[in-house]
C-alpha positions, 0 to 999 in steps of 0.5 A: 388086171382089167384096165379101161381102154384110154379115150379122148376125154375131150370129146365127151364134154359135148354130150355133158349138160351145160348147167344153163351156161354157154359153152365155146365148143370152139375152145375145146381143143385148149382142154388138156388131160393129166392121168396120175400115175397109178392110172386111177384117175383121168383129170380134164381141164383147160389149166395143166397145173389145175389138172396136175392138182386135182390128180394129187387131190384125188390120190390123196383122198383115196388113200385117206379113204382106204386107211379109214376103211382098212380095205383097198378100193378096187379100180378093175375095170372101171375109172374115175375121170374128174373134169374142170369146167372152162372158166370165163378166163378160158372160154370167155363166155363161161362164168365162174359157178359155186361149188354146187350142184355138182354133175355126177354120171356113171355108165358102162363105156367099152366094158368099163365103168366110167365114173364123172365128176364135173366141178365147176371150177378147180377152187372147188376141189377143197369144198365139202360137196366136192369131197362128199361126191368123190366119195360116193363115186369111190364107193358106188364103184367099191361094189363087185356087182358095181363093176362090169366083167365080160360075163356081166357087161351091163352091170349097174352102180350099187346106191349107198346110204347117204350118211356112208358117203357124207360120213367118209367125207368128213372123217378124211381129216381130223379137224373135220372129226374134232368139229363134228364132234363138237357140233353133235355133243353141243346139239345133243346136250341142249336135245336137238339131236334126233334118236339115231333110229329117226335119223338112219331112216331120215329122207336125205332130201331133207338133210340140213348139211349143217346139222345132218353132216355132222351127225353123219361124221360121228356115226361113221366115227364111231363104225370106224372106230378099232378094233371093230371098224374093218370088221364093220365096213366088211359086213356093210359092204357085202350087205351092200353088194347084195343091193339090200338097204340097212335098215335100223334093225341091221344097223343094231345088230350087225354094226352097233352089236347090240340087241335091240334099237333101244339098246342101240340109243343107249350105246350111241348117247354113251359114244356121244358123251364120249366126244368130251374128252375127245375134243378140244375145247371150241376156240383153243390153239394146241401148240401142235396146231401152231406147229402144223401152221408154221410148216404149212409155211414152208416151201418145197419144189414138187409141192403145191404145183411148184416146179422143181426148177423153179428157183425156190429151194427146200424150205424157203419161206414165202418171202421167195415168192416175191421174186416169183410173181410173175410166174405162170404157176403162182396163181394155182399154187396161192388158190391150193396154199390158202385152201390148206390154210383154211382147213387148219383154221377150222374150229381154232380161235380168233388169233389163229384165223387173223394169222390165217387171214394175213396170210390170205391177204398176201397170197391174194395180192401175190396171185394178181401181181401187186407191187414187191413192196406191197407184197413184202408189207403184207407178208410183214403184217401176216409174220407179226400175226403168227408171232402174236399166236405163238406167243399166246399158246402157252403149254400148261401140264397135261390133264392125266385123264384126258392124255389118252384120248387125244393129242392136243395137250396143252391147248390154251384158249386165246380168244374164241 
């Protein structure tokens, strides 16, 4: 199997654009490099824990992408490198940046396709722009014609449609899929969803993330649906590997399997209408969501940056973190755990958000090493909100018409 040569990752930062901000080059020796166990990803940044979390994030995302596509993502003759820019706390000269724009570079180095994703901060990893950019790199290096070989050393990555990378990124989590389905269904019911044939040829530069993003997610969810999803993806990747654009007629005949554009629009409308039975009502909280929330409040050494020798016992609650407030891993843990809780809250009701906000306030105070009594006070308030959330979730008899469509049975509207 072709492997990319190991290089000094820190050195290439000298050639990267500074994004209009000064970068203290005298501190580059403080940057650290982490390679994931699969050797598919390398992460370089100022903090070891951030690098480890970024590597774990990358491996998790690629695993989900492979599950969705039903196809393995090849890494022969290529490597993806994630660069976390030094923050002001490291260099003293680079201020914290928002999570976009992102720097993407792809070029052949020593017979290997090296794809780089530069993010402004480790806090940006859970954000949609980073997921979309990462999926784009995964996809553009997927094709055999993208990767160099001894016979074709100057290969260039295949450009993929924006709806493919955005749609795939928005299908990585079930909650995002449900949120997109609700958004598209609501817009469609008031006539604000463009005909699919028009949308497929829309200039990506004119996309509105709040409207076109959900449409891309629902479109890709349709293409990925079993039992034809894997066959559709094989056709799509074979077609793109020939460096051929996907036309509207291609979409109709090869992806939707209908005879005309008009038939494709009818099928598209039918797919959108099916979302009524696939998603829970806006602002509802099913018991399963509360159970997932409760599971996120348990601690496990080795997860979310908690060292194995941290003093945390498997299954401990957040109260065990108070005694660890001065540990060097606490800051990274608080950021990644808060991001995970925020994802759980997408599309849920006010009671769910109040509970998440309570734990967010505790995690923020913990990261800033507040007094133990203040931390216990904040945690106690969060746990009260959690108990009220649990009490508010009732479990009515399941609707047999909807039971086969989703597993959010027993959802109860509690203040959305």
